[in-house]
C-alpha positions, -999 to 999 in steps of 0.1 A, spaced: 222 -84 468 216 -126 467 245 -143 473 229 -177 483 229 -198 516 262 -195 548 258 -234 544 279 -228 512 311 -218 535 310 -245 561 334 -266 544 369 -242 551 388 -256 521 394 -235 492 395 -261 468 362 -280 476 351 -281 442 383 -303 434 382 -320 459 345 -332 451 353 -336 412 386 -360 426 354 -383 444 329 -379 416 359 -392 393 373 -418 416 346 -442 400 329 -447 367 296 -449 379 285 -440 417 281 -468 437 266 -459 473 240 -434 464 221 -417 492 183 -402 486 176 -367 501 138 -375 506 111 -348 498 74 -342 510 47 -377 502 23 -350 484 50 -339 460 35 -359 433 57 -345 406 89 -362 420 69 -394 431 81 -416 401 116 -402 400 120 -406 440 110 -439 436 133 -450 410 165 -433 431 152 -456 462 156 -484 434 189 -473 429 196 -465 467 190 -499 477 216 -519 461 232 -553 481 266 -541 478 263 -508 483 236 -499 501 226 -464 512 204 -442 530 172 -426 525 178 -393 545 144 -375 555 143 -336 567 107 -331 571 78 -330 577 75 -345 612 59 -380 602 86 -382 575 106 -381 606 88 -401 628 96 -433 601 134 -427 605 127 -430 642 105 -463 641 75 -443 656 51 -456 633 21 -461 661 24 -419 664 15 -414 625 -22 -415 617 -26 -444 593 -42 -422 566 -6 -404 567 14 -435 569 -7 -449 538 11 -417 519 42 -421 529 44 -458 522 28 -451 488 50 -424 479 85 -444 486 81 -483 482 39 -490 470 49 -522 460 57 -535 500 30 -543 520 25 -522 551 51 -546 576 76 -547 546 73 -507 542 77 -506 579 109 -527 578 121 -509 548 120 -473 571 139 -491 595 167 -505 575 169 -474 554 152 -440 567 177 -418 586 173 -385 601 204 -368 617 202 -345 648 237 -326 645 255 -316 613 288 -332 618 271 -366 622 251 -362 593 279 -356 572 302 -380 586 273 -403 567 267 -386 533 309 -389 535 303 -428 531 283 -423 501 293 -413 461 260 -392 454 235 -377 471 202 -368 449 163 -357 455 146 -327 462 160 -313 489 181 -281 483 198 -285 519 203 -315 519 226 -315 486 247 -283 501 257 -307 533 270 -335 506 289 -310 484 304 -292 523 312 -333 527 331 -333 493 309 -359 481 285 -351 445 252 -340 451 224 -326 426 190 -312 436 157 -321 417 143 -293 415 104 -285 413 106 -246 417 118 -217 407 129 -206 442 152 -238 443 166 -237 411 175 -199 416 194 -213 450 212 -241 435 224 -214 409 236 -191 437 258 -218 452 267 -237 421 246 -272 432 242 -292 403 201 -296 396 175 -315 375 145 -302 368 123 -331 377 95 -321 343 128 -327 325 133 -364 336 110 -383 311 138 -412 308 145 -441 333 169 -433 358 201 -456 363 238 -450 374 251 -444 341 218 -423 331 231 -400 366 264 -399 356 257 -385 318 233 -358 331 255 -344 360 277 -320 350 305 -306 376 332 -283 369 355 -280 402 376 -254 389 345 -231 382 328 -238 410 357 -229 436 363 -197 417 323 -191 420 322 -199 457 353 -175 464 335 -147 445 303 -153 466 325 -156 499 339 -124 493 306 -106 493 296 -127 528 332 -115 542 319 -79 529 286 -82 544 301 -92 576 323 -66 579 297 -42 571 280 -53 601 308 -47 626 316 -90 626 350 -105 622 350 -128 596 368 -160 604 402 -166 588 390 -194 567 365 -173 550 389 -149 545 414 -175 524 384 -189 505 375 -152 492 414 -149 481 407 -171 453 378 -142 438 407 -125 427 395 -129 388 367 -109 376 361 -131 347 350 -161 364 343 -195 345 309 -206 333 293 -233 358 277 -258 343 244 -269 354 230 -305 352 216 -317 317 175 -324 318 
């Protein structure tokens, strides 16, 4: 039985969805944006990612470009440019800020590219932002667990299915034909906090059942989340609009 990812339950609060919705509605438009960086070989998200990077680099509300893989992307976040083959460095350069010179690209990476090595620090960073968006499911999931809005740019059905299973808003890369702005993102990203909480409670109830079936004792907070699954007719989650 498909049940999404256990990272769905990092946050112990049963009203997580309502908290996300309240934070999302605190401002009419997202101010500080974090970008979940993709892979430099993903041509179908390249122009989308470059637009997101431009929004991220707001002078008043600067965000971060979070890299999760591959190795060379991690290296740019650490300033290890000499450890990257020139051809690979050029691909990352062209994927992110192609209008910069090589030296300007390196300065950009030092200013904005980030990688994290423990979950708590990563989540602390995400709480400083109004929105995380990009083609990385687990990056989006962590932002949701940090009580911030997130949206995955999907390029395959597997990632889309993971978003559906866990209630994370998503936009299909192939549907994003118009220029992206903060106003456009606000229009596209749909999120119902109450529906999310009930969907999550149902998933958590399944997870609790699985843990008990293996002889493990679920943590108390999992029982509290799953208690909201009493309603069999959960409201329909609303996905983002392409």
